[in-house]
N, C-alpha and C positions, 0 to 999 in steps of 0.2 A: 443577523447578516444579510446585506442584501445580491450575497456573490451571485448569481450564478454554478447551474452546477458546472459548467466550463471551464470559468474560473477560480475556484473552488478546486478540479483537480489537477487547470496549472499551475495550482503558488503550491499541493503537494507536493508535485512532478516537481516543482523546484526545492524549495526545503528539503525533499525525503530524500532527495537523490539528484541534485542541482553542479553537485562535485565527479556523477557515477558513466558521465560520458552519457552518449545519444541508447544503447543501447541499458546502459542503468534505470534513464529513466524511461523508459520505454517500458520494461520490468515491473522496474511502480506502478505506475499505468497499467500494465495489466493483471497485477495482484487486488486494486485497489476495484478493477472491472470481474477479473473474476468475483469477490466480495458480491460483486450486486447483482449475479446473475449465479448466483450458492444456488443451486433446489434441493435444499439441505438442508441443516442446523441450520445453527446462531444469525451468523449469517441472509442466509435467508430470510428468521423469521425477527432480525430488526430489519434490517436494513430491506424488508420488503422491494430491493427493483430499482432505489432511491442513493447515486452515489450521493449526496448528503448525509442523509443516514449513513451512510458507512462511514464518510467518511470523519461523522464528529461521533460518532462511539464513541463513548468515553470510552477511557486508557485501552486507545488504539492502532492513535497515531500521537509518535511524539510531536509531531510538529500544528496538527488540530488546537492544541493546551498552550495556553499563552502563563503554568504556573505548572513545574514541577517539585514536586514535593516540599511546592509551599514556597518557592522561590522563582521569582520572574525568568521563564523561557525566552531572551532573543532573535528565535529560531522557530516563528512560527509562521504558522498563514498567513497574519497583518499582517509581516511587516515584510513579504514578496513585495518583491518586483519583478511578475515573470515578461518571458522576453517571445520574441519569434514565437521561436524550437519548445517552449513546455506549453504553446495554447496549439501547436500542429502537433505535439505529443498528447492530452486531450483531444484534441480530434479525433489523429489517429484509432486511440482509443474507444473514446466514446458511439466508433464508424462498424466495432469489430472486431478490431485486430490485434492477433498479444502476440505477444517475444514468446519464438515455437521453444524455445528453454525454461521457458516460462511453466509451461504447459498449467497446469490446475491451481499453480503454487494456489495461497489464503494469506498466508505469515512470510515474512520477512523481517532477517535483524542484519546489523552489522555484530559480530560475536567479538570485534574488535582485538581477531588473532587473525595464526594462519587457519585456524581453521574451523569446522563447521561443524556441530552435535550431533550428532545421527537424525535426532526427536524435536520439535516443537512446534508448538506449548506440549509441554509434557510427550505425549502418544496420540496426540490429534492430528501430528501434520511429519510427515516423515521429508530429510535431506532429498528436496529434489539436482539445488544443482548453483555455484556460486557464483554471482555476476559483480564483478569490485569489488567491492568490501563488502554485500548484504550475501546476507543463504536463505535460496528460495527453498519455501517447502509447501509441500503438494503434505491432501487432507488425507488420513486414515478410519477405514470405517467411522472409532470411536469419536472421531468428530459428528459426524451425521447423527448423532444419539446427543449433542452440546441442546 
């Protein structure tokens, strides 16, 4: 795959949060960049400061996978066609900006319900906020032991 980091991030933003408006897309971009800049734990070890490594880390973003559970996943970064807003938000995040409400969040997910669970995944993250359909989680001290 010859996509630049900017292109990968724009495609992921569109795929993961394209229907969540400007704030939702900025929140997802913030999580990706929080992982890129993680000072410890799994993301620091695996990502080593690389947007590409963070996005392409297996099992992290459904949109980075062409198949899910052995079935073709049409909602993937390869099928996205980012527009100016996706590139603008990617540039905003790469420049060091973060959505304040997301804080240090390293995870997000859509619970498909009105409630966010208090911890995700397991006890390495605690609920920070909900933006649109997604719940965002900051790391606990236990994350840094991963």
